[in-house]
N, C-alpha and C positions, 0 to 999 in steps of 0.2 A: 795514477788516477784511473778509476774504473769508468769505462765509457757507458753511457746509457744504451740500453738494448735497442738494436736496430740502427744505430747511428754508424755511418761509414767513417773509417779512419781516413783523415785528410792528409794529403801531402803537404810539405812545408811551402809556405808562401814566399814568393820572391820579394825582396825589399823594393825592387824597381816597380813591381806591380802596386805596392802600397803607395809609393810616391806618385806614380802615374794616376792612380784613382783619386788621390787627394787633390792633385793639380787639375784633373778634369772637373771635380766638384767645385773647386775654387773658380775655374773658368765658367762653369754653369751659373754660379752665383753672380758673376760679373757680367752676365749677358744684359744688354740694355732693354730689359722688360718693363722699365718704369719702376716707380717706388710703390708697388702694391704690397700691402701689409700681409696678405695671406699667402704669398709665395713661400714654398718650403725652402728651408736652408739645407742644401745638400751637404755642406761642409759639416753641419751638426750630425747628420745621419751617418756620414762616413767616419767622423771622429768617434762616435759612440761604437760603431761597428768594429773598427780596428782597435779601439780601446778594450772591447770585450774579447775579440778573437786574437789579438796580438798585443797584449799590454806591455810586453817587454820592448816593443819596437815603436809604438805610438803612445805617447804619454802627455804629460802636462806641457812639456816644452814645445811639442808639435802643436798642441791646442793653442798655446799662447801665440806662437808665430802665425798660425792661420788666423787667429783673431785679430792680430795687428794688421795683417793683410786686408781683412775685411773692413777694419776701421779706416784704413787709409783709402780704400776704394770708395766707401760710402760717405766719406768725410764726416764720420761720426766722431763722437768724443773719443779721444785716443784711449784705448783700454776697455771700451764698452763691450765689444765682441770678445776681446781677449779674456776678460773676467767671466763672461757667460760661458765661453768655451772651456775655460779651466774648471769652472764649477761643474759643467756637464761631464768633463773627463773624469773629475773626481768621483762623481756618481757612477760612471761606467766602470771605473777601476774598482770601486767599492763592491759592486755587485757582479763582476764579470765571472767569477767561478760559479755562482749560483745561477746566473742567467743561462749558462750553457746547458743546463739540465732540462730547460723548458723547450717545448716545441717552438717553431718560428712564430706562429701567431700569438702564442703566449708571451714570447719575448717582446713582441710589439706592444703588448699591453703593459709589460714591465718597464719598458723604456719610455712610454708615454709621459709619466710624471717627470722624467728627466728633461724631456723637451719642453714641457710646460714651465718647469723651473728656470731653464735657460732663457726662455722668452720673457719670463717674469723679471729676471735680472736685467735684461736689456731694456725692458719697459720702465722699470724703476729708475735706472740710470738716465734714460731719456727724459722722464718726467722731472727728476731732480735737476737736470741741467736746463730745464726750461722748455722742453718739448711739449707736444700735445698728446692727449690720450687717443689712441687709434680707434677705439670702439670695440664692438664684439667681433668684427671680422679678424681681429688679431688672434682669436682662439682657433681659427681654421688652420693656421700654419702648423702648430704642434700635432693636430689630427692628421694632416697630410703627411707629416714626417713619420708618424707612427704607421700610417698606411704604406709608406715607402719602405719600411723595414723589411718585409718579406721579399720584395723585389731586390733590394740591395743585398740581402743574404743570398738569394739565388744567383745573382750575377757575380758577386765578389767571391763566393765559394766555388764557383764552377771550375776555375783553373786548378783548384786543389782536389777536386773530385775525380779527375781523370785517372784511369787505372795505371798502376805502376808498370814499368817495363818488365816483361817476364824474363827471368834469368834461370837457366837450367841448373846453375850451381847454387842457387838460393832456394831454400825450401818454401819460403812464403810467397 
């Protein structure tokens, strides 16, 4: 694949770094901040990020498992977050090759509909199961998640941007 002009060649990512970042996001989602509907879902942001940048390592199975963890934690209908995360991951895997050609702010605009769709799935399942409609403040969470995309890209790609070790025997 030809790289876009001016883009730095990234080093391989450690699988432990992926697991640690997803566990930190899961722990952040489990902080006792109360049931505020506008708080961003960091697991969604990181699932989309790793689904775009590492689709062979983070896929539907990881999304489903993270969704079940969130369902158990929030005592939601079992499968509510799992379905939303799997639909989100499907969208990320569908557009991951095309998305890498855009700049990071443009990527945030491209993933914004994915975040809206995932929250809409959660909302529909909540309404069908007898929950209440949260109101317009529910639209703030997908906006905050899209605004977190550049920050997540900068933080999660930083370990891969370090310069490779110089070797006198290797011409690159």
